[in-house]
C-alpha positions as CSV (number, residue, x, y, z in Angstrom):
1,M,-69.6,32.6,29.5
2,N,-70.1,31.5,33.3
3,R,-69.7,27.8,32.5
4,L,-66.4,28.8,30.6
5,V,-64.9,30.8,33.1
6,A,-65.9,28.1,35.8
7,G,-64.8,25.0,33.4
8,G,-61.4,26.9,32.9
9,C,-61.0,27.6,36.8
10,R,-61.4,23.7,37.4
11,L,-58.9,22.8,34.4
12,L,-56.5,25.6,36.5
13,E,-57.2,23.4,39.8
14,A,-56.5,20.4,38.2
15,L,-53.2,21.9,36.9
16,L,-52.5,23.2,40.5
17,V,-52.5,19.9,41.8
18,L,-50.4,18.6,39.3
19,C,-47.7,21.2,39.7
20,L,-48.0,20.3,43.7
21,A,-47.6,16.6,43.0
22,L,-44.7,17.4,40.7
23,M,-43.0,19.7,42.9
24,V,-43.6,17.3,45.9
25,L,-42.2,14.1,44.1
26,L,-39.0,16.3,42.8
27,V,-38.2,18.0,46.2
28,F,-38.9,14.5,48.2
29,G,-37.2,12.3,45.7
30,N,-34.1,14.7,45.8
31,V,-34.0,15.2,49.6
32,V,-34.2,10.8,49.6
33,L,-31.4,10.8,47.1
34,R,-29.4,13.2,49.0
35,Y,-29.4,11.5,52.4
36,A,-29.7,7.9,51.2
37,F,-27.3,7.9,48.3
38,D,-25.3,10.9,48.8
39,S,-26.2,12.2,45.3
40,G,-29.0,14.4,44.0
41,I,-30.8,15.4,40.9
42,T,-29.9,19.4,40.1
43,V,-32.3,19.9,37.6
44,S,-35.1,19.2,40.4
45,E,-34.5,22.4,42.3
46,E,-34.7,24.7,39.2
47,I,-38.3,22.8,38.1
48,S,-39.4,22.9,41.3
49,R,-38.5,26.6,41.5
50,W,-40.6,27.3,38.5
51,L,-43.7,25.0,39.3
52,F,-43.9,26.8,42.7
53,V,-43.8,30.6,40.5
54,W,-46.5,29.0,38.5
55,L,-48.5,27.7,41.1
56,T,-48.3,30.9,43.0
57,F,-49.6,32.9,39.8
58,L,-52.4,30.2,38.7
59,G,-53.7,29.6,42.2
60,A,-54.2,33.5,42.5
61,V,-56.3,33.6,38.9
62,V,-58.4,30.8,40.8
63,A,-58.6,32.9,43.9
64,I,-59.8,35.7,42.1
65,H,-62.6,33.8,40.4
66,E,-63.7,32.5,43.9
67,R,-63.2,35.4,45.8
68,G,-60.8,33.9,48.1
69,H,-58.0,36.8,48.7
70,L,-58.4,38.4,51.8
71,G,-59.2,42.0,52.3
72,S,-61.5,43.9,54.2
73,D,-65.1,44.4,53.8
74,M,-65.6,46.3,56.7
75,L,-67.0,49.5,54.8
76,V,-68.7,48.1,51.6
77,S,-70.7,45.2,54.1
78,R,-72.5,48.4,55.3
79,L,-73.5,50.0,52.1
80,N,-76.6,49.2,50.0
81,R,-76.9,47.8,47.0
82,R,-75.9,50.6,44.9
83,G,-72.8,51.0,47.2
84,R,-71.6,48.1,47.0
85,Q,-71.9,48.1,42.9
86,A,-70.1,51.3,42.9
87,C,-67.4,49.8,45.3
88,L,-67.1,46.9,42.9
89,V,-66.5,48.9,39.8
90,L,-63.9,50.9,41.7
91,S,-61.7,47.8,42.7
92,H,-62.6,46.1,39.3
93,A,-60.5,49.2,37.6
94,A,-58.0,49.5,40.0
95,M,-57.2,45.7,39.6
96,L,-57.5,45.9,35.9
97,Y,-55.2,48.8,35.8
98,V,-52.6,46.9,38.1
99,T,-53.1,43.8,35.6
100,W,-52.3,45.9,32.5
101,L,-49.1,47.1,34.4
102,L,-48.2,43.6,35.1
103,W,-49.2,42.3,31.5
104,S,-46.9,45.4,29.7
105,G,-44.0,45.1,32.5
106,T,-44.0,41.0,31.9
107,L,-44.1,41.5,28.6
108,A,-41.1,43.3,28.5
109,Q,-39.3,40.5,30.8
110,V,-40.4,38.0,28.3
111,A,-38.9,40.0,25.2
112,I,-35.7,40.6,27.2
113,N,-35.4,37.1,28.7
114,R,-36.4,35.1,25.4
115,E,-32.7,34.2,24.7
116,V,-31.6,33.7,28.3
117,A,-30.9,30.3,29.1
118,A,-31.7,29.0,32.6
119,P,-28.6,28.2,34.7
120,V,-29.4,24.2,35.1
121,T,-32.0,23.4,32.3
122,G,-31.2,25.5,29.4
123,L,-34.6,26.2,28.8
124,S,-35.2,29.7,28.1
125,M,-36.1,32.2,30.8
126,A,-39.1,33.6,28.9
127,V,-41.0,30.6,30.3
128,F,-40.6,31.3,33.9
129,Y,-41.8,35.3,33.0
130,A,-44.6,33.9,31.1
131,S,-46.5,32.9,34.2
132,G,-47.1,36.6,34.9
133,L,-48.3,36.7,31.3
134,V,-50.8,33.9,31.7
135,F,-51.9,35.5,35.3
136,A,-52.7,39.1,33.6
137,L,-54.5,37.6,30.9
138,L,-56.6,35.3,32.9
139,S,-57.5,37.8,35.7
140,G,-58.3,40.4,33.1
141,V,-60.9,38.0,31.8
142,I,-62.4,37.1,35.0
143,L,-62.5,40.8,36.0
144,L,-63.8,42.1,32.8
145,H,-66.5,38.9,33.1
146,D,-67.2,40.4,36.5
147,L,-67.9,43.8,35.6
148,W,-70.4,42.5,32.3
149,R,-72.2,40.5,34.7
150,L,-72.6,43.4,36.8
151,A,-73.4,45.7,34.0
152,T,-76.3,43.2,32.7
153,G,-78.0,42.7,36.3
154,Q,-76.6,39.1,36.6
155,L,-74.1,39.6,39.7
156,G,-76.1,38.7,42.6
157,D,-75.8,40.5,46.2
158,D,-73.5,37.7,47.4
159,E,-71.2,38.6,44.7
160,L,-71.0,42.4,45.2
161,I,-68.1,41.9,48.0
162,A,-65.0,40.5,46.1
163,V,-62.6,39.7,49.4
164,Q,-63.1,37.6,52.4
165,E,-63.0,39.1,56.1
166,S,-60.9,36.0,57.2
167,E,-60.0,32.6,56.4
168,D,-61.9,31.5,59.7
169,L,-64.9,33.0,58.9
170,A,-65.2,32.0,55.6
171,Q,-64.8,28.5,56.4
172,V,-68.0,29.1,59.4
173,E,-70.2,30.5,56.5
174,E,-69.2,27.6,54.5
175,L,-70.2,25.1,57.1
176,H,-73.7,27.1,57.7
177,L,-74.6,26.4,53.8
178,G,-73.7,30.4,52.9
179,Q,-75.7,32.0,56.0
180,P,-73.4,34.8,57.5
181,A,-72.1,33.6,60.6
182,K,-72.6,35.5,63.4
183,V,-69.8,37.0,65.4
């Protein structure tokens, strides 16, 4: 199961690269067309906006898997293993609840907007809102997988803290091959 989740996240990372490359191509191409030829591709703005939303939600899934979201671990880092486990269960339970709220709200939005056409492309606006469904589903799977790993004793001490204190500190730790940085 660990390999399946990791492989799925690698697939998402490739999809993120594709979305970002397509966004850059569409926006840059439209800028060049506007300034050089006084024309543009109207559909590129809408597609770029949709790609950005999908990029954001899919990137958040990868960040959940990699524990890349920023937060404060000031309290949790001082606790013993049992305390960290309890905090992980509480935080994952809260995130699962919010994920459920997002799932149910987005499901309603998809149903409402199924017949609504986007202004330029004419595509169903349900495609736009489906990004929230994909996020809720995938992040829910990752969170439940983490709880399963905790319950079966497969979660290491380094994985009991689900956030990074700061991006700079995380980069320093990465350079020191996982050794905590001394501040």
